[in-house]
DRENTILUM-569106 format. One record per residue: x, y, z of N, C-alpha, C in turn; chain. Coordinates in Angstrom, 3 decimals. Example, Ala and Ser with C-alpha at 12.3 -4.5 7.8 and 13.67 -1.06 7.14 Angstrom:
# residues 2
> 13.190, -5.690, 7.800, 12.300, -4.500, 7.800, 13.200, -3.300, 7.800, A
> 12.850, -2.250, 7.080, 13.670, -1.060, 7.140, 12.900, 0.030, 7.870, A
***
This chain:
# residues 204
> -78.629, 26.492, 19.642, -78.403, 25.098, 19.284, -76.935, 24.762, 19.513, A
> -76.649, 23.639, 20.230, -75.275, 23.251, 20.504, -74.624, 22.619, 19.266, A
> -73.339, 22.946, 19.109, -72.586, 22.388, 17.974, -72.113, 20.992, 18.325, A
> -72.316, 20.089, 17.420, -71.886, 18.714, 17.644, -70.368, 18.647, 17.699, A
> -69.832, 17.803, 18.574, -68.379, 17.656, 18.668, -67.756, 17.274, 17.334, A
> -68.519, 16.539, 16.511, -67.984, 16.083, 15.227, -67.865, 17.228, 14.232, A
> -68.519, 18.345, 14.530, -68.499, 19.471, 13.601, -67.502, 20.552, 13.994, A
> -66.771, 20.344, 15.079, -65.782, 21.328, 15.512, -64.607, 21.379, 14.539, A
> -64.129, 22.582, 14.240, -62.980, 22.755, 13.354, -61.694, 22.783, 14.186, A
> -60.525, 22.586, 13.486, -59.240, 22.621, 14.180, -58.804, 21.241, 14.644, A
> -57.622, 21.212, 15.302, -57.037, 19.949, 15.754, -57.011, 19.905, 17.265, A
> -57.187, 18.720, 17.762, -57.096, 18.547, 19.213, -55.643, 18.506, 19.628, A
> -55.369, 18.641, 20.910, -53.996, 18.600, 21.427, -53.336, 17.267, 21.125, A
> -54.088, 16.192, 21.210, -53.540, 14.855, 20.938, -53.113, 14.741, 19.486, A
> -53.935, 15.272, 18.586, -53.614, 15.209, 17.169, -52.355, 16.015, 16.856, A
> -52.225, 17.177, 17.503, -51.030, 18.004, 17.295, -49.778, 17.283, 17.786, A
> -49.899, 16.632, 18.958, -48.745, 15.901, 19.498, -48.338, 14.751, 18.588, A
> -49.324, 14.040, 18.059, -49.032, 12.918, 17.163, -48.347, 13.410, 15.889, A
> -48.885, 14.496, 15.340, -48.286, 15.060, 14.126, -46.862, 15.533, 14.383, A
> -46.634, 16.144, 15.542, -45.298, 16.612, 15.883, -44.334, 15.441, 16.043, A
> -44.816, 14.368, 16.669, -43.986, 13.176, 16.861, -43.589, 12.564, 15.520, A
> -44.533, 12.500, 14.598, -44.237, 11.951, 13.268, -43.203, 12.807, 12.552, A
> -43.361, 14.139, 12.646, -42.427, 15.055, 11.987, -41.024, 14.921, 12.572, A
> -40.927, 14.855, 13.897, -39.624, 14.713, 14.544, -38.970, 13.392, 14.153, A
> -39.767, 12.319, 14.122, -39.240, 11.005, 13.737, -38.721, 11.026, 12.307, A
> -39.444, 11.680, 11.419, -39.028, 11.771, 10.015, -37.707, 12.532, 9.889, A
> -37.600, 13.635, 10.617, -36.370, 14.425, 10.579, -35.192, 13.619, 11.133, A
> -35.434, 12.895, 12.226, -34.384, 12.068, 12.831, -33.887, 11.005, 11.847, A
> -34.834, 10.332, 11.164, -34.457, 9.298, 10.194, -33.697, 9.897, 9.018, A
> -34.110, 11.089, 8.587, -33.439, 11.744, 7.482, -31.998, 12.095, 7.846, A
> -31.806, 12.633, 9.058, -30.463, 12.983, 9.507, -29.579, 11.746, 9.657, A
> -30.176, 10.661, 10.176, -29.422, 9.416, 10.341, -28.998, 8.866, 8.984, A
> -29.886, 8.942, 7.993, -29.577, 8.461, 6.645, -28.447, 9.285, 6.036, A
> -28.522, 10.609, 6.208, -27.474, 11.478, 5.680, -26.132, 11.189, 6.342, A
> -26.169, 10.903, 7.661, -24.940, 10.579, 8.371, -24.322, 9.295, 7.870, A
> -25.163, 8.267, 7.648, -24.662, 7.001, 7.125, -24.110, 7.163, 5.718, A
> -24.794, 7.972, 4.904, -24.336, 8.207, 3.548, -22.994, 8.933, 3.552, A
> -22.846, 9.908, 4.441, -21.578, 10.636, 4.543, -20.452, 9.706, 4.974, A
> -20.735, 8.806, 5.935, -19.723, 7.853, 6.397, -19.312, 6.918, 5.273, A
> -20.295, 6.464, 4.476, -20.008, 5.569, 3.357, -19.144, 6.276, 2.326, A
> -19.477, 7.528, 2.018, -18.686, 8.289, 1.059, -17.268, 8.498, 1.566, A
> -17.128, 8.781, 2.870, -15.809, 8.971, 3.454, -15.009, 7.682, 3.409, A
> -15.646, 6.554, 3.734, -14.989, 5.246, 3.699, -14.486, 4.944, 2.293, A
> -15.352, 5.183, 1.292, -14.990, 4.902, -0.091, -13.842, 5.788, -0.533, A
> -13.893, 7.062, -0.159, -12.840, 7.999, -0.530, -11.510, 7.603, 0.090, A
> -11.524, 7.232, 1.389, -10.292, 6.825, 2.064, -9.736, 5.555, 1.444, A
> -10.618, 4.608, 1.120, -10.169, 3.347, 0.547, -9.512, 3.573, -0.810, A
> -10.163, 4.382, -1.668, -9.608, 4.649, -2.978, -8.272, 5.377, -2.864, A
> -8.192, 6.345, -1.976, -6.958, 7.101, -1.818, -5.832, 6.203, -1.346, A
> -6.093, 5.338, -0.371, -5.075, 4.430, 0.129, -4.638, 3.452, -0.943, A
> -5.586, 2.933, -1.701, -5.258, 2.017, -2.795, -4.408, 2.722, -3.839, A
> -4.696, 3.964, -4.110, -3.891, 4.737, -5.059, -2.483, 4.935, -4.534, A
> -2.346, 5.188, -3.235, -1.027, 5.360, -2.638, -0.202, 4.083, -2.779, A
> -0.836, 2.940, -2.509, -0.140, 1.667, -2.609, 0.266, 1.393, -4.054, A
> -0.640, 1.665, -4.986, -0.334, 1.463, -6.400, 0.837, 2.325, -6.835, A
> 0.869, 3.555, -6.355, 1.973, 4.450, -6.696, 3.288, 3.934, -6.125, A
> 3.266, 3.433, -4.890, 4.475, 2.879, -4.286, 4.963, 1.670, -5.068, A
> 4.041, 0.808, -5.479, 4.412, -0.364, -6.272, 5.068, 0.059, -7.580, A
> 4.534, 1.087, -8.205, 5.112, 1.572, -9.459, 6.529, 2.106, -9.255, A
> 6.734, 2.847, -8.150, 8.065, 3.376, -7.868, 9.059, 2.256, -7.569, A
> 8.609, 1.247, -6.783, 9.465, 0.108, -6.495, 9.815, -0.637, -7.777, A
> 8.823, -0.835, -8.622, 9.036, -1.552, -9.881, 10.065, -0.842, -10.745, A
> 9.946, 0.469, -10.861, 10.891, 1.246, -11.666, 12.302, 1.152, -11.108, A
> 12.424, 1.274, -9.773, 13.751, 1.228, -9.147, 14.404, -0.136, -9.323, A
> 13.653, -1.212, -9.064, 14.214, -2.568, -9.166, 14.535, -2.907, -10.614, A
> 13.642, -2.564, -11.531, 13.868, -2.867, -12.949, 15.139, -2.185, -13.462, A
> 15.449, -1.008, -12.899, 16.612, -0.241, -13.366, 17.873, -0.518, -12.554, A
> 17.871, -1.563, -11.740, 19.045, -1.882, -10.923, 20.270, -2.068, -11.803, A
> 21.400, -1.549, -11.310, 22.638, -1.676, -12.064, 23.834, -1.629, -11.139, A
> 25.035, -1.720, -11.700, 26.246, -1.696, -10.869, 26.307, -0.434, -10.017, A
> 26.805, -0.569, -8.804, 26.916, 0.582, -7.908, 27.921, 1.585, -8.456, A
> 27.961, 2.754, -7.856, 28.885, 3.806, -8.305, 30.337, 3.496, -7.959, A
> 30.566, 2.407, -7.223, 31.945, 1.977, -6.950, 32.218, 0.629, -7.615, A
> 31.326, 0.249, -8.556, 31.547, -0.956, -9.340, 31.011, -2.237, -8.737, A
> 30.216, -2.137, -7.680, 29.664, -3.330, -7.045, 28.552, -3.960, -7.865, A
> 28.285, -5.231, -7.591, 27.224, -5.953, -8.291, 25.882, -5.273, -8.026, A
> 24.948, -5.276, -9.012, 23.654, -4.585, -8.839, 22.870, -4.993, -7.600, A
> 22.995, -6.251, -7.172, 22.267, -6.731, -5.992, 23.265, -6.970, -4.867, A
> 22.974, -6.366, -3.708, 23.863, -6.557, -2.553, 23.413, -7.734, -1.709, A
> 22.117, -7.825, -1.434, 21.599, -8.936, -0.627, 20.118, -9.127, -0.922, A
> 19.637, -10.330, -0.632, 18.233, -10.652, -0.890, 17.755, -11.675, 0.126, A
> 16.585, -11.440, 0.682, 15.963, -12.381, 1.617, 14.450, -12.265, 1.471, A
> 13.728, -12.998, 2.305, 12.268, -12.951, 2.224, 11.688, -11.637, 2.726, A
> 12.445, -10.922, 3.559, 11.923, -9.695, 4.174, 12.701, -8.435, 3.798, A
> 13.751, -8.577, 2.988, 14.502, -7.392, 2.574, 15.162, -7.633, 1.224, A
> 15.396, -6.522, 0.529, 16.071, -6.587, -0.763, 16.921, -5.327, -0.888, A
> 18.220, -5.516, -1.097, 19.158, -4.392, -1.172, 19.819, -4.419, -2.545, A
> 19.773, -3.285, -3.232, 20.301, -3.217, -4.598, 20.721, -1.777, -4.889, A
> 21.239, -1.560, -6.088, 21.685, -0.226, -6.487, 20.892, 0.222, -7.715, A
> 20.474, 1.486, -7.694, 19.686, 2.010, -8.799, 19.786, 3.531, -8.814, A
> 19.819, 4.091, -10.001, 19.889, 5.548, -10.152, 18.463, 6.107, -10.124, A
> 17.873, 6.140, -8.939, 16.470, 6.549, -8.834, 16.288, 8.047, -9.016, A
> 17.337, 8.821, -8.830, 17.244, 10.273, -8.981, 17.664, 10.742, -10.376, A
> 18.107, 9.796, -11.213, 18.522, 10.118, -12.583, 19.607, 11.199, -12.609, A
> 20.559, 11.072, -11.690, 21.640, 12.055, -11.623, 23.004, 11.451, -11.960, A
> 22.979, 10.240, -12.516, 24.228, 9.588, -12.900, 24.878, 8.802, -11.790, A
> 24.351, 8.895, -10.549, 24.873, 8.139, -9.413, 23.880, 7.046, -9.035, A
> 24.407, 5.909, -8.636, 23.538, 4.800, -8.239, 23.427, 4.768, -6.716, A
> 22.213, 4.996, -6.227, 21.968, 4.967, -4.794, 21.842, 3.516, -4.315, A
> 22.188, 3.294, -3.055, 21.956, 1.990, -2.430, 20.530, 2.006, -1.887, A
> 19.686, 1.127, -2.422, 18.278, 1.075, -2.052, 18.039, -0.160, -1.196, A
> 17.405, 0.038, -0.081, 17.091, -1.088, 0.814, 15.604, -1.072, 1.134, A
> 14.892, -2.058, 0.630, 13.494, -2.260, 1.008, 13.458, -3.337, 2.092, A
> 12.804, -3.044, 3.193, 12.754, -4.024, 4.271, 11.459, -3.854, 5.068, A
> 11.068, -4.925, 5.743, 9.806, -4.948, 6.468, 9.971, -4.494, 7.904, A
> 8.970, -3.723, 8.376, 8.816, -3.444, 9.791, 7.755, -4.377, 10.343, A
> 7.164, -4.011, 11.473, 6.129, -4.863, 12.066, 4.946, -5.033, 11.129, A
> 4.450, -3.950, 10.574, 3.364, -4.010, 9.598, 3.563, -2.940, 8.535, A
> 4.821, -2.642, 8.248, 5.148, -1.584, 7.305, 6.227, -2.042, 6.331, A
> 6.300, -1.348, 5.206, 7.419, -1.506, 4.292, 8.244, -0.230, 4.369, A
> 9.525, -0.390, 4.659, 10.433, 0.736, 4.789, 11.367, 0.793, 3.581, A
> 11.776, 2.010, 3.259, 12.758, 2.211, 2.200, 13.941, 2.979, 2.768, A
> 15.133, 2.434, 2.594, 16.344, 3.122, 3.011, 17.172, 3.492, 1.794, A
> 17.622, 4.745, 1.731, 18.416, 5.221, 0.598, 19.748, 5.759, 1.116, A
> 20.839, 5.249, 0.538, 22.179, 5.725, 0.882, 22.840, 6.270, -0.374, A
> 23.239, 7.520, -0.328, 23.918, 8.152, -1.457, 25.415, 7.836, -1.407, A
> 26.036, 7.637, -2.560, 27.495, 7.495, -2.571, 28.139, 8.857, -2.308, A
> 29.077, 8.898, -1.388, 29.726, 10.171, -1.034, 31.230, 9.967, -0.923, A
> 31.945, 11.091, -0.878, 33.387, 11.052, -0.665, 34.173, 10.954, -1.961, A
> 35.484, 10.933, -1.821, 36.398, 10.819, -2.955, 37.570, 9.936, -2.540, A
> 37.576, 8.681, -2.934, 36.636, 8.033, -3.850, 35.281, 7.772, -3.186, A
> 34.292, 7.429, -4.024, 32.953, 7.183, -3.517, 32.935, 6.026, -2.519, A
> 32.016, 6.152, -1.557, 31.749, 5.069, -0.607, 30.292, 5.179, -0.184, A
> 29.713, 4.052, 0.192, 28.348, 4.033, 0.712, 28.423, 3.914, 2.234, A
> 28.190, 5.014, 2.908, 28.250, 5.043, 4.366, 26.839, 4.772, 4.881, A
> 26.609, 3.563, 5.382, 25.250, 3.165, 5.752, 24.685, 3.975, 6.917, A
> 25.561, 4.609, 7.689, 25.058, 5.437, 8.790, 24.357, 6.690, 8.287, A
> 24.531, 7.000, 6.998, 23.854, 8.166, 6.420, 22.554, 7.778, 5.724, A
> 22.183, 6.526, 5.835, 20.968, 6.046, 5.171, 19.742, 6.822, 5.654, A
> 18.911, 7.229, 4.713, 17.663, 7.924, 5.022, 16.520, 6.922, 4.854, A
> 15.804, 6.663, 5.950, 14.746, 5.650, 5.945, 13.382, 6.330, 6.006, A
> 12.486, 5.896, 5.131, 11.107, 6.395, 5.127, 10.141, 5.223, 5.031, A
> 8.945, 5.425, 5.560, 7.897, 4.401, 5.484, 7.165, 4.543, 4.160, A
> 7.108, 3.456, 3.412, 6.454, 3.475, 2.107, 5.024, 2.970, 2.153, A
> 4.749, 1.991, 3.029, 3.403, 1.439, 3.140, 3.112, 1.071, 4.590, A
> 1.864, 1.286, 5.004, 1.412, 0.939, 6.349, 0.346, -0.153, 6.274, A
> 0.003, -0.687, 7.442, -1.107, -1.636, 7.575, -0.957, -2.861, 6.688, A
> 0.278, -3.364, 6.560, 0.483, -4.591, 5.805, 0.038, -5.792, 6.630, A
> -0.532, -6.762, 5.954, -0.897, -8.033, 6.590, 0.163, -9.041, 6.159, A
> 1.074, -9.357, 7.056, 2.203, -10.205, 6.712, 1.961, -11.630, 7.193, A
> 1.815, -12.533, 6.246, 1.589, -13.940, 6.567, 2.914, -14.685, 6.566, A
> 3.155, -15.467, 7.595, 4.422, -16.193, 7.691, 4.564, -17.222, 6.574, A
> 3.437, -17.683, 6.019, 3.486, -18.692, 4.962, 3.761, -18.091, 3.593, A
> 3.671, -16.767, 3.466, 3.887, -16.102, 2.183, 4.989, -15.064, 2.328, A
> 6.194, -15.330, 1.810, 7.282, -14.350, 1.911, 6.919, -13.063, 1.173, A
> 7.401, -11.952, 1.677, 7.164, -10.688, 0.977, 7.935, -10.678, -0.339, A
> 9.214, -11.059, -0.281, 10.044, -11.115, -1.487, 10.312, -12.570, -1.873, A
> 10.183, -12.853, -3.148, 10.615, -14.131, -3.721, 11.405, -13.814, -4.984, A
> 12.235, -14.781, -5.407, 13.181, -14.513, -6.492, 13.186, -15.668, -7.489, A
> 13.454, -15.314, -8.749, 13.459, -16.304, -9.823, 14.702, -16.109, -10.679, A
> 15.192, -17.219, -11.239, 16.386, -17.139, -12.082, 15.999, -17.038, -13.554, A
> 16.990, -17.172, -14.432, 16.757, -16.993, -15.859, 15.905, -18.100, -16.465, A
> 15.708, -19.191, -15.748, 14.920, -20.301, -16.273, 13.417, -20.116, -16.074, A
> 13.042, -19.068, -15.383, 11.617, -18.872, -15.080, 10.844, -18.526, -16.342, A
> 9.769, -19.286, -16.580, 8.904, -19.037, -17.738, 7.453, -18.807, -17.335, A
> 7.196, -18.824, -16.028, 5.841, -18.565, -15.567, 5.263, -19.633, -14.662, A
> 5.913, -20.794, -14.605, 5.376, -21.897, -13.802, 6.364, -22.417, -12.763, A
> 7.640, -22.070, -12.881, 8.645, -22.608, -11.967, 8.487, -22.027, -10.568, A
> 8.969, -22.783, -9.595, 8.953, -22.332, -8.206, 10.044, -21.289, -7.990, A
> 9.895, -20.470, -6.942, 10.945, -19.489, -6.639, 12.270, -20.174, -6.321, A
> 13.331, -19.413, -6.379, 14.654, -19.920, -6.019, 14.656, -20.332, -4.552, A
> 15.393, -21.372, -4.247, 15.465, -21.864, -2.876, 16.675, -21.251, -2.172, A
> 16.681, -21.390, -0.846, 17.755, -20.828, -0.030, 18.766, -21.912, 0.308, A
> 20.036, -21.540, 0.455, 20.606, -20.185, 0.348, 20.629, -19.702, -1.099, A
> 20.335, -18.412, -1.266, 20.253, -17.830, -2.591, 21.640, -17.550, -3.166, A
> 21.739, -17.706, -4.465, 22.904, -17.225, -5.202, 22.438, -15.947, -5.901, A
> 22.807, -14.767, -5.341, 22.254, -13.525, -5.853, 22.666, -13.253, -7.300, A
> 23.739, -13.868, -7.759, 24.173, -13.659, -9.140, 23.219, -14.320, -10.134, A
> 22.342, -15.195, -9.634, 21.398, -15.870, -10.518, 20.010, -15.214, -10.518, A
> 19.801, -14.240, -9.658, 18.493, -13.583, -9.587, 18.265, -12.743, -10.844, A
> 17.107, -12.967, -11.465, 16.727, -12.184, -12.637, 15.372, -11.503, -12.449, A
> 14.546, -12.077, -11.606, 13.199, -11.543, -11.381, 12.943, -11.459, -9.882, A
> 12.383, -10.345, -9.460, 12.014, -10.136, -8.059, 10.498, -10.010, -7.988, A
> 9.906, -10.750, -7.072, 8.460, -10.651, -6.851, 8.195, -10.202, -5.425, A
> 7.290, -9.249, -5.261, 6.859, -8.910, -3.905, 5.351, -9.063, -3.819, A
> 4.923, -9.708, -2.727, 3.529, -10.101, -2.543, 3.102, -9.752, -1.136, A
> 1.928, -9.131, -0.996, 1.461, -8.750, 0.328, -0.025, -8.442, 0.288, A
> -0.621, -8.389, 1.474, -1.987, -7.920, 1.637, -1.943, -6.683, 2.525, A
> -2.919, -5.799, 2.352, -2.919, -4.559, 3.124, -4.336, -4.079, 3.355, A
> -4.560, -3.491, 4.521, -5.809, -2.790, 4.780, -5.745, -1.453, 4.052, A
> -6.715, -1.209, 3.191, -6.669, -0.002, 2.377, -7.629, 1.054, 2.884, A
> -7.948, 1.005, 4.168, -8.790, 2.029, 4.784, -8.254, 2.289, 6.169, A
> -8.134, 3.565, 6.547, -7.522, 3.917, 7.827, -8.315, 3.406, 9.021, A
> -9.637, 3.221, 8.853, -10.462, 2.751, 9.960, -10.616, 1.233, 9.951, A
> -9.939, 0.576, 9.021, -9.968, -0.880, 8.995, -10.938, -1.407, 7.954, A
> -10.439, -2.217, 7.047, -11.275, -2.811, 6.006, -11.689, -4.204, 6.447, A
> -12.916, -4.625, 6.153, -13.352, -5.953, 6.579, -12.524, -7.073, 5.978, A
> -11.939, -6.866, 4.804, -11.064, -7.868, 4.211, -9.920, -7.154, 3.502, A
> -8.670, -7.510, 3.815, -7.515, -6.839, 3.208, -7.474, -7.048, 1.695, A
> -6.874, -6.123, 0.987, -6.671, -6.242, -0.449, -5.336, -6.927, -0.709, A
> -5.279, -7.708, -1.790, -4.096, -8.506, -2.127, -3.350, -7.823, -3.268, A
> -2.014, -7.766, -3.144, -1.182, -7.147, -4.168, -0.005, -8.064, -4.476, A
> 0.370, -8.121, -5.745, 1.534, -8.907, -6.139, 2.133, -8.305, -7.409, A
> 3.458, -8.242, -7.443, 4.139, -7.655, -8.602, 5.424, -8.406, -8.873, A
> 5.650, -8.733, -10.153, 6.897, -9.365, -10.574, 7.677, -8.367, -11.409, A
> 8.986, -8.253, -11.110, 9.823, -7.255, -11.771, 11.038, -7.937, -12.395, A
> 11.187, -7.745, -13.688, 12.340, -8.262, -14.421, 13.457, -7.220, -14.361, A
> 14.633, -7.604, -13.841, 15.751, -6.668, -13.742, 16.382, -6.532, -15.128, A
> 16.206, -5.371, -15.723, 16.572, -5.154, -17.121, 18.054, -5.395, -17.381, A
> 18.933, -4.888, -16.524, 20.376, -4.982, -16.770, 20.961, -6.372, -16.519, A
> 20.147, -7.276, -15.998, 20.633, -8.633, -15.735, 20.048, -9.645, -16.698, A
> 19.348, -9.166, -17.712, 18.798, -10.096, -18.690, 19.929, -10.822, -19.428, A
> 19.673, -12.098, -19.694, 20.685, -12.891, -20.375, 20.375, -13.057, -21.863, A
> 19.246, -12.453, -22.289, 18.917, -12.555, -23.730, 18.347, -11.240, -24.216, A
***
């Protein structure tokens, strides 16, 4: 008696191929999902790390500016101030000497220049200035100055000081900027702003 085709056991070649195709497709989708998840985790990690770096730089700048004082040769705490640079004196190393600190903008960076007082008597030789990059990937808008300044009359609503500046009247320094906080590029830059009251120049 012949066995009916419907009663045959096992799988046909077509069924095996279909099953194999489904399995391969499932594995491919799983690997693609894992790859996307890894990229997302990497993006998040890079973004958080960059944001932490910027926050740390802001804290260091705030401490240095807040502690501005007379130079080691008796000069006024602030040497110069503009929308793109701020030069002042501060004992950032806590060694009893006041370094000349210069924050200034590059193309899309914030640079810090430090000049130690040297010689006898002391002098600030600007050719010995050590410059380092503090922040990268800044988004600099021409309509928003990086540095703005306020006098002793500022209570929270007044406009910044106008130019030409009288540096002897500066009491508060504000720096404002946007930055990409991911090395591969963020879809929208993060905004940062900090106001610093210069402690040694307070009038009350």
